[in-house]
C-alpha positions in Angstrom: -20.0 -1.0 4.1 -17.9 1.8 2.7 -14.4 2.0 1.2 -11.8 4.5 0.5 -9.3 3.8 -2.2 -6.0 5.5 -1.3 -3.5 6.2 -4.0 -0.1 7.7 -3.0 1.4 9.7 -6.0 4.8 11.3 -6.7 5.5 12.7 -10.1 2.8 10.6 -11.8 1.5 13.2 -14.3 2.0 10.9 -17.3 0.1 8.2 -15.5 -3.0 10.3 -14.7 -5.0 9.5 -18.0 -4.6 5.8 -17.4 -5.4 6.1 -13.7 -8.6 8.2 -14.5 -9.7 5.7 -17.1 -8.9 2.4 -15.4 -9.4 3.2 -11.7 -12.4 5.3 -12.5 -14.1 2.3 -14.2 -13.3 0.1 -11.2 -14.6 2.7 -8.7 -17.8 3.0 -10.7 -18.3 -0.7 -10.7 -17.8 -1.0 -6.9 -20.1 2.0 -6.2 -23.1 -0.1 -7.4 -22.7 -2.2 -4.2 -21.2 0.1 -1.6 -20.1 3.7 -0.9 -16.7 4.4 -2.6 -14.4 7.4 -2.4 -11.0 8.0 -4.0 -8.3 9.7 -2.0 -5.1 10.7 -3.8 -2.1 11.8 -1.7 0.2 13.9 -3.8 3.6 13.5 -2.0 5.3 16.8 -3.0 5.2 16.1 -6.8 7.3 18.5 -8.9 5.0 18.0 -11.9 1.3 18.5 -12.5 0.1 15.3 -10.9 -2.3 17.0 -8.4 -3.8 19.5 -10.9 -4.3 16.8 -13.5 -6.0 14.5 -11.0 -8.3 17.4 -9.9 -9.2 18.2 -13.5 -10.0 14.6 -14.5 -13.6 13.3 -14.5 -14.4 10.8 -11.7 -17.6 8.7 -11.2 -17.3 8.8 -7.4 -16.3 11.4 -4.8 -12.6 12.2 -5.1 -10.1 14.2 -3.0 -6.5 15.2 -3.5 -4.4 15.8 -0.4 -1.0 17.5 -1.0 2.2 17.3 0.9 4.2 20.5 0.3 7.4 18.5 0.0 8.2 14.9 -0.8 8.1 12.9 2.5 8.1 9.3 1.3 5.7 6.5 0.7 5.0 5.7 4.4 4.2 9.3 5.1 1.7 9.3 2.1 0.1 6.2 3.4 -0.2 7.6 6.9 -1.9 10.7 5.5 -4.3 8.6 3.6 -5.2 6.4 6.6 -5.8 9.4 8.8 -8.1 11.1 6.3 -9.9 8.1 5.0 -13.2 8.0 6.9 -14.7 4.6 5.8 -15.0 1.1 7.2 -12.4 -0.3 4.7 -9.3 1.3 3.3 -7.5 0.1 0.1 -4.1 1.3 -0.7 -2.9 0.8 -4.2 0.0 1.8 -6.4 -0.4 4.6 -9.0 2.1 3.2 -11.4 0.3 0.2 -12.8 2.4 -2.5 -11.1 -0.9 -4.1 -10.0 -4.0 -4.2 -12.1 -6.7 -1.9 -10.8 -9.3 -4.4 -12.2 -8.4 -6.8 -9.3 -9.4 -4.3 -6.6 -13.0 -5.8 -6.2 -11.6 -9.3 -5.7 -9.0 -8.0 -3.2 -11.8 -6.1 -1.4 -14.0 -9.2 -1.3 -11.6 -11.0 0.9 -11.7 -8.4 3.7 -14.1 -9.4 6.5 -14.8 -9.0 10.2 -12.3 -11.9 10.8 -9.7 -10.7 8.3 -7.9 -7.5 9.2 -5.6 -7.2 6.2 -5.7 -8.5 2.6 -2.3 -8.2 0.9 -1.4 -8.6 -2.8 1.0 -11.5 -2.9 3.1 -12.1 -6.0 5.3 -14.5 -4.1 2.3 -16.7 -3.2 2.5 -20.0 -5.1 -0.4 -18.8 -7.2 1.0 -15.3 -7.7 3.3 -14.2 -10.5 5.9 -11.6 -11.5 6.3 -10.1 -15.0 9.0 -7.8 -16.3 10.3 -6.6 -12.9 14.1 -6.0 -12.9 16.0 -8.8 -11.3 17.7 -6.6 -8.7 14.4 -5.2 -7.4 12.9 -8.7 -7.4 15.8 -10.1 -5.4 15.4 -7.4 -2.8 11.7 -7.7 -2.4 11.5 -11.5 -2.5 14.6 -11.9 -0.4 13.2 -9.6 2.3 9.9 -11.4 2.3 11.6 -14.7 2.8 13.5 -13.4 5.8 10.3 -12.0 7.4 8.5 -15.3 6.8 11.2 -17.1 8.8 11.0 -14.5 11.6 7.3 -13.6 11.8 4.8 -15.9 10.0 5.5 -18.5 7.4 1.9 -18.6 6.2 2.4 -15.1 4.6 4.5 -15.1 1.5 4.7 -11.3 0.7 5.6 -8.7 3.2 6.6 -5.8 1.0 3.6 -5.1 -1.2 1.8 -1.7 -0.9 -1.4 -3.0 -2.6 -3.6 -4.0 0.3 -7.0 -3.8 1.8 -7.4 -3.0 5.5 -10.2 -2.8 8.1 -9.9 0.7 9.2 -9.7 -0.2 12.9 -6.8 -2.5 12.2 -4.6 -0.1 10.2 -5.3 2.8 12.6 -4.2 0.7 15.6 -1.0 -0.7 13.9 2.2 1.3 14.5 4.8 2.0 11.8 7.7 4.4 12.2 9.1 4.7 8.7 8.1 7.5 6.2 9.7 5.4 3.4 9.1 2.1 1.6 9.8 0.1 4.8 6.4 1.3 6.2 4.6 -1.4 4.3 6.6 -4.2 5.9 6.3 -2.6 9.3 2.5 -2.6 9.1 2.5 -6.3 8.1 4.9 -7.4 10.8 3.3 -5.4 13.6 -0.3 -6.4 12.6 0.7 -10.1 12.7 2.5 -9.6 16.1 -0.7 -8.1 17.4 -2.7 -11.2 16.4 -4.6 -9.7 13.4 -5.5 -12.2 10.7 -4.0 -11.6 7.2 -5.3 -13.1 3.9 -3.2 -13.2 0.8 -4.5 -12.3 -2.7 -2.3 -14.0 -5.3 -1.5 -11.2 -7.7 0.7 -10.5 -10.7 3.4 -7.9 -10.0 4.4 -6.0 -13.2 7.0 -3.4 -14.2 5.5 0.1 -13.9 3.7 1.2 -17.1 5.1 4.8 -17.2 7.8 6.9 -15.6 10.7 5.8 -13.3 10.6 3.9 -10.1 11.0 6.0 -6.9 12.6 3.2 -5.0 16.3 3.6 -3.9 17.6 0.0 -3.6 20.6 0.7 -1.3 18.5 2.9 1.1 15.7 0.4 1.2 18.1 -2.5 1.8 19.7 -0.7 4.8 16.2 0.0 6.3 15.3 -3.7 6.0 18.5 -4.8 7.7 17.9 -2.4 10.6 14.3 -3.5 10.9 15.2 -7.2 10.9 17.6 -6.5 13.8 14.8 -4.8 15.7 12.5 -7.7 15.2 15.2 -10.1 16.6 15.7 -7.8 19.6 12.0 -7.3 20.4 10.1 -10.0 22.4 7.5 -11.9 20.5 4.0 -10.4 20.6 5.3 -6.8 21.1 5.2 -4.2 18.4 8.5 -3.5 16.7 7.4 0.0 15.9 5.8 2.7 18.1 4.3 5.4 16.0 0.6 5.1 15.4 -0.9 6.7 12.3 -3.2 9.0 14.4 -2.2 12.2 12.8 -0.6 13.5 9.7 0.6 16.9 8.7 -0.6 18.3 5.3 
């Protein structure tokens, strides 16, 4: 087996030393058992994120792909999916909201029967530490609505930190270039019959920098998407755009 760890980045220069130290150590550990590559997608950063990543020392093969302008989290994930060439793809946050050290355990749950493994702070065995109440209300509230509409067995629909079988993520459509993309992927994969496993995880406040999330914009996108789910017959994808190509 082989795995690509995809890390979308936007203005994360002050996070790079921590990423290089902690993610590098995890990648080196995983590389003792399978082929591992790191793929950073710099989403139009206005700081030195890309150059600092390229200058850092990495124990496994590493690439940095650059968007010339900021296009959004979904666009960065789409680029990573298109350019990741391995059997498994892991998408993780750059900002320390989930511990890089948990990646091997998340990865271990991915199998031929399981198409997606998602970090799940809202699972009964998950946890949340230090996240602002307004952001928690949006994320947890949205996941509750999607549980009622799609699949009650999945507790968290909004996390970016996930492992995918490459065939599953490449065949799952998502239209959004923004934060909604992560929910679209989950909803459409479940509607297509793919099996999802949850990894109870601890969601923390970011270690450095400011969040890129815009709460009002994200709330509106969820409301529109929920309306589309209700209007779309069961078993059919709510989105249409497959991640088959991405502009760099």
